[in-house]
N, C-alpha and C positions, 0 to 999 in steps of 0.2 A: 504494500500500500504506500502511496506517495505521502510525503511529509505533509502536504497541504490537506489531503484527505484525512490523515490521522489527526491533525490539529482540529479540523472541523468536527470529527467524531468525538474527540476529547472535549471540545467545547460544549457540544450538545449533551454529553453524558455527565460532565463534571461541573458545569457552570453553577447549577443551583446549590451544590454542596459547598463550592468555594465561596459563593455569595453568602450562604448561611454562616460559614466559618468567620468571614469578615464582619458580618452583622453582630455576631456574638462577641467577637474580639473588640470591636470598636463602639458598639452601641449606636451606630449611625448608619442608616440605610444608604444615604448618599455617599458616605465615605466607603462603605462596603462595595457599592457599584464601581467607584473609581479604582479601588484596589483590585477588584475582580478584573476589570479591563486591563489594568497594569500587569496583572499576573499573566493573562493570556497574550499580551503584547510581548512580554519577556519570553514566554514559551514559543511564540511565533519566530522569535529571533534565533532559535536553535533549530537544529535538524531533528524534528520530532520522530522521523522514521528511523533514525539511528539510536534512539533511546530504547533501552531494554524494558524500562517500566515508566512510561510517560506520566501515569497517574501519581506515582511517588515523586517524580520530578516536579510535577505541578504542586503537590503539597509542600515540597521543600521551598519552592518559590514563594508560596503563600506565607509560610512561616517566616521566611526572611523578610518579606514585606512588612509583616506585623512587627517584627523586631526593629526594622528601620523606623516605622511610625512611632513606636514607643520611645526609641532613642531621640527622635526629633522633638517629641512632645516634652521630654525632660529638658532638652537644651533650648527649646524655643523661648525666646524673649517676648515679652508683651510689646505689641505695637503701640505707638504713641496714642492712637485713638482709644485703644483698650485701657491704657493708663488713665487717660482723661475721663473715660467712662467710670472707672473705679473712683476717681477723685471727686466726681460730680454727684456722688451719692449724698442725699440730704441727711444732715445730722438731726435725728429726732429730738435730741436734747436741746437743740438751738431754738425750738419753737417757744417763744415767750409765754404764750397762753398755756401751753402744756406744762411749762415749768411752774407757773403760778398755780395751776390746778393741783399739781403734785405737792407743792409746798402747803397749800391749803389742806389737802388730805392728811398730810403728815401732822400738821398742827391740830387738826380735829382728833386724830388718833391719840396724840399726846395728851390732849385735854380729857378724852374719854378714859385713858389709863390713869390720869391723876385723880379722876372722880371715883375710881374703883375702891372698894374696901382694901385696906392694906394687905391682908392675907391673900386675897384674890389676885391683886396686882403682883405680889411677890411670887406666888405660885406660877402665874401666867408667864412672867418675865423669865423666871428660872427655867421653866419648861421650854419656852420658845427661843430664848436668846442663848441660854447656857446649855441646852439639851440635857437638863437634869432628868433622869428617869422618874416616872410617876411613883414608882415604889419608894424611891429615895425621898421624894417630896412628901409622901404620905408619912414616912417615918419621922422626918424633920418636924412636921407640923402636928403629929399625933392624930392623923385622920386616915380614913381608908383611901385606897386608890380610886374607888368610885367617887368619893368626895373631891379628890384632885381633878378627876375628869369633869365633874360638874362645875367646879370653879373655873377651869380653863374654858369650858363651853360658854359659861356666862360672861367671861371676859371677852371672848371672841364676839359674842352677840352684842355686847356693849360697843365694841369697836366698829362692828359692821353697822350698827344702828346710827352711830355718829356720822358715818360716811353717807348714809341715806338722808339724813336731816338737812 
């Protein structure tokens, strides 16, 4: 069989598997199409009739192309337009209105915490800020762990209510 005929037969029989390989490897259909075309162009540059196992040679070309793509992605530098796009991301913290709302919310929570009974505030802060286990808090205050849970829940409810008002 002539080289051109073997290449055509190989293209018909192997194109979908090569394309699938590149899709899985790159995650991109368009890149997979380009790499598949490049694979068969490289294969066409050889004497396919002289190859003992053209399918294995085709897989080797495909593997080498993926290795080349991976190396180029590692070395690739960002283009100026890509850098500018990254720098143009708006800073959510720069919104003055959002900043005022956040400060107001913090102030409201601090007022709500100050209005809590001393034990409830201490239990809540120890639990949430210092990660003190409920069992340890129960022992410290001479109460049950269920009471610790109730105190924390009531403190949370107070803080939530102050944000709704």
